[in-house]
SEZA-676726 format. One line per 3 residues: their letters; for each residue y, z, x of N, C-alpha, C. Coordinates in steps of 0.1 Angstrom, whole numbers, plus 2048, in hexadecimal, padded with zeros to 3 digits. Each point is the difference from the previous one (the first is absolute). Layout:
a = Y/Z/X/Y/Z/X/Y/Z/X  ...
***
This chain:
msn = DCB/C0B/691/802/802/7F4/7F3/7F6/7FB  7FC/7F5/804/7F5/7FA/7FB/7F2/804/803  7FD/806/80D/7F8/806/803/7FD/80E/7F5
ykt = 80B/805/7FF/7FE/80C/7F6/7FC/7FE/7F2  803/7F3/7FA/7FE/7FD/7F5/7F0/7FA/800  7FE/7F8/809/7F1/7FB/802/7F6/80C/801
aca = 802/80C/807/7F7/809/800/801/80A/7F1  80B/7FE/7FA/7FF/808/7F3/7F8/7F6/7F8  802/7F3/7FF/7F9/7FA/7F7/7EF/7FF/804
sdl = 7FF/802/80D/7F0/800/803/7FC/80D/7FF  807/80D/7FE/7FA/80C/7FC/7FF/800/7F4  80B/7F9/7F6/7FE/801/7F1/7F1/7F9/7FA
ete = 801/7F4/809/7F4/7F5/7FF/7F2/807/802  7FE/80A/80A/7F6/809/802/7FC/808/7F7  80C/807/7FA/7FC/808/7F4/7FC/7FB/7F3
vht = 808/7F5/7FF/7FA/7F9/7F1/7F0/7F9/804  7FD/7FC/80A/7F3/7FC/803/7F6/80C/7FC  803/80C/806/7F9/80C/802/7FF/804/7EE
yen = 809/7FE/7F9/800/807/7F4/7F6/7F2/7F8  804/7F5/802/7F7/7F5/7FB/7F1/804/803  7FB/803/80B/7F4/800/804/7FA/80B/7FA
vvy = 808/80B/7FB/7FA/80C/7F6/800/7FB/7F5  807/7F7/7F9/801/7FC/7F3/7F6/7F9/7FD  7F9/7F6/80A/7F5/7F6/801/7F3/80B/801
lsl = 803/80A/807/7F2/809/802/800/804/7F2  809/806/7F9/7FE/808/7F4/7FC/7F6/7F8  802/7F3/7FB/7FD/7F4/7FA/7F0/803/7FE
gvt = 7FD/7FC/80F/7F3/7FE/804/7F4/808/7FE  807/811/802/7F8/80A/7FA/7FE/800/7EF  80A/7FD/7FB/7FD/7FE/7F0/7F8/7F4/7FC
lic = 800/7F6/808/7F7/7F5/7FA/7F1/806/805  800/804/80C/7F0/805/807/7FD/80B/7F3  808/809/7FC/7F9/80A/7F3/7FD/7F8/7F7
mvv = 809/7F6/7F9/7F9/7FA/7F4/7F5/7F9/802  7FB/7FA/80D/7F6/7F9/803/7F4/807/7FF  803/80D/807/7F6/80A/800/7FC/806/7F4
rra = 809/802/7F7/7FF/808/7F4/7FA/7F6/7F7  801/7F2/801/7F9/7F7/7F6/7F2/7FD/809  7FD/7FF/80A/7F4/7FE/805/7F7/80E/802
kae = 805/809/7FD/7F8/80D/7FF/802/808/7F4  802/7F8/7F6/800/808/7F5/7F5/803/7F9  7F5/7FC/802/7F5/804/7FA/7FB/80B/808
gfk = 7FE/7FF/80E/7FE/80A/80B/809/80C/7FA  80C/801/7FF/809/80A/7FF/7FB/807/7F1  7FA/7F8/7F8/7FF/807/7F3/7F1/805/800
enp = 7F6/7FC/80A/7F3/807/803/806/80D/80B  807/7FF/807/805/80B/809/80D/802/7FF  806/806/7F8/80D/804/7FF/807/805/809
aqg = 7F8/80B/806/806/808/80C/804/7F5/80C  7F8/7F5/803/805/7F5/809/80D/7FA/7FD  802/7FD/7F2/80B/7F9/7FA/80E/80A/803
akv = 7FD/80D/7FE/80A/809/800/805/801/80E  7F7/800/80A/803/800/80F/808/7F5/802  7FB/7F3/7FC/806/7F4/804/80C/7FF/7FA
lfs = 805/804/7F5/80C/801/7FB/80A/80B/805  7F9/809/804/809/80C/805/806/7FC/80E  7F8/7F9/809/801/7FA/80A/80B/7F4/801
fag = 802/7F6/7F6/807/7F5/7FE/80C/808/7FC  803/80A/7F6/80C/806/7FE/809/808/80B  7F4/806/808/806/805/80D/805/7F8/80A
ikv = 7FA/7F5/802/807/7F2/808/80C/7FD/7FA  801/7FF/7F4/80B/7FA/7F7/80D/80A/801  7FC/80D/800/80C/809/801/805/800/80E
ilg = 7F6/800/809/807/7FD/80E/809/7F4/805  7FB/7F5/7F7/806/7F7/802/811/7FE/7F9  7FF/809/7F4/80B/801/7FB/808/808/808
ivl = 7FC/80A/807/80C/808/808/802/7F7/80C  7F8/7F8/806/804/7F6/80C/80B/7F8/7FB  7FF/7FA/7F2/809/7F9/7FB/80D/806/800
lit = 801/80B/7FC/80E/806/7FE/804/804/80E  7F8/801/80B/806/803/80E/806/7F5/806  7F7/7F6/7FD/800/7F1/807/80C/7F7/7FA
fpg = 808/804/7F3/805/7F7/7FA/80B/7FB/80C  804/7F4/802/809/7FC/809/810/803/7FE  805/806/808/80E/804/7FF/808/7FC/80D
cpe = 80D/804/7FF/809/7F9/80C/7FC/806/80C  7F8/7FA/809/7FB/807/80E/80C/808/808  7FD/80B/804/80B/806/80B/807/7F7/808
tcg = 7FA/7F5/806/807/7F8/809/80A/7F8/7FB  800/7FF/7F2/80C/7F9/7F8/80D/802/7FD  800/810/803/80C/805/7FE/809/7FF/7F1
nlc = 80A/7F9/803/808/7FD/7F2/7FE/7F1/7FA  7F7/7FA/807/7FB/7F2/7FD/7FC/800/7EF  7F8/80A/7FD/7F8/802/7F3/80C/803/7F6
ndd = 7F9/7FF/7F3/807/802/7F6/7F7/811/7FD  806/809/801/7FB/80C/7FF/7FB/802/7F1  803/7FC/7F6/7FE/800/7F2/7F0/7FC/7FF
sns = 7FE/7F6/807/7F0/7FA/7FD/7F7/80B/803  800/80B/80A/7FA/80A/801/7FD/809/7F6  80C/803/7F7/802/80A/7F7/7FA/7FC/7F1
sah = 7FD/7F2/801/7FD/7F8/7F0/7F3/805/7FD  7FE/803/7F5/7F3/807/7F9/7F3/7F3/7FE  805/7F6/804/7F5/7F3/7FC/7F6/804/80B
hyi = 801/803/809/7F6/800/80A/7F5/809/7FB  800/80A/7F6/7F8/80B/7FD/7F6/7F8/7F4  803/7F5/7FC/7F9/7F7/7F6/7F2/802/803
ypi = 7FE/7F5/80C/7F0/7FD/802/7FA/80E/806  805/808/807/7F9/80A/802/7FD/80A/7F5  805/801/7F7/7FE/807/7F3/7F4/7F8/7F9
vvf = 804/7F5/800/7F0/7F5/7F9/7F7/807/806  7FF/7FF/80E/7F4/803/809/7FB/80F/7FE  809/809/7FC/7FC/80B/7FB/7F8/803/7F2
via = 807/7F8/7F6/7FB/7FE/7F5/7F2/7FA/801  7FC/7F9/808/7F3/7F9/7FF/7F6/80A/807  806/807/80A/7F7/80B/804/7FD/80A/7F7
llw = 80D/805/7F7/7FD/807/7F6/7F4/7FE/7F5  801/7ED/800/7F4/7FC/7F6/7F3/805/805  7FE/7FA/80B/7F4/801/80A/7FD/80F/7FE
fhi = 808/809/802/7FC/80F/800/7FA/803/7F5  808/7FD/7F5/7FA/803/7F1/7F4/7F7/7FE  7FD/7F7/802/7F1/7F9/7FE/7F5/806/808
gsk = 805/805/80E/7F7/808/808/7FE/80B/7F9  808/807/7F7/7FE/80D/7FD/7F6/7FF/7F1  801/7F3/7FC/7F8/7FF/7F5/7F3/7FD/803
yrk = 7FF/7F8/80D/7F3/7FF/807/7F8/80F/802  80A/808/808/7F9/80F/803/7FC/807/7F3  807/800/7F4/7FD/804/7F5/7F3/7FC/7FB
laa = 7FE/7F3/7FF/7F3/7F8/7FE/7F3/807/809  804/802/80C/7F6/803/80C/7FE/80F/7FC  80A/809/7FC/7FE/80C/7FE/7F8/804/7F1
nga = 804/7FA/7F8/7FB/801/7F2/7F3/7F8/7FB  7FE/7F6/80B/7F5/7F6/7FB/804/7F6/7F6  809/802/7F8/807/7F8/7F9/80B/804/7F7
afm = 80A/7FB/7FE/80D/802/7FB/807/7F9/7F5  80A/802/7F8/805/7F8/7F6/80E/7FA/809  801/7F5/7FD/80E/7F8/808/806/7F8/7F5
geg = 80B/801/802/80A/7F7/7FA/800/7F4/801  807/7F8/7F3/7FF/7F1/803/807/7FA/80B  80B/808/805/807/7F9/80C/7F6/801/80E
drm = 7F7/807/7FF/7F6/803/80A/7F8/7F4/803  7F9/7FC/7F1/7FA/7F5/802/806/7F3/803  80B/7FE/801/80B/7F5/802/801/801/80E
mgv = 800/80E/808/801/802/80E/7F2/7FD/806  7F6/7FD/7FA/7F1/7FE/804/7F8/80C/800  803/80A/7FA/7FA/80C/7FE/7FA/801/7F2
eat = 7F2/800/7FE/7FB/7FE/7F1/7FE/80C/7FA  803/801/7F3/7FE/80B/7F9/7F1/804/7FD  7FB/80E/802/7F3/802/7FB/7FF/80B/7F7
spt = 7F3/802/7F9/803/80D/7F6/7F7/80A/80C  803/80E/7FD/7F6/80A/805/7F4/7FF/802  7F9/7F9/7F5/7F3/7FF/801/7F8/7F5/809
tnm = 80B/7F8/804/7FD/7F4/806/7F9/803/80E  7F5/7FB/804/7FC/804/813/808/7F7/807  802/802/80C/807/7F9/808/7F9/7F0/802
kem = 7F6/801/802/7F4/7F5/801/803/7F7/7F4  801/804/7F6/802/7F8/7F4/80E/7F9/7FF  80A/804/806/80D/7F9/802/7FE/7F4/808
v = 7F6/7FB/805/801/7F3/806/7FA/7F7/7F7
***
């Protein structure tokens, strides 16, 4: 019976480490995106199409990570049988961080859409919230080079 509990604990520990690694990867992607957005802010103003591509890419990565987080959430391994409390697998709390990841991806998709509109129109009106997110508002008569 002792080997059975040890194998169960080992399997559960492996699942927890896998989930933690995906969480750390997701946090790293968020930090990298923040750094890229700040470092390339002027370049994205000059070339909003590039900004759109970068933000859409980060949003796609974040969506994939959210799905992986949902799939890899640690549960009671099959090798544990009745040793685990089955209520832990049905709890809704494990959806919180993946939902946060999806919300961040949606935010990045929104910002990418604003950049795409800038690229398509040459300039566009943006709201106050966009300025706080790093996307500056411009008037329709402003040249993209003048934004710098």
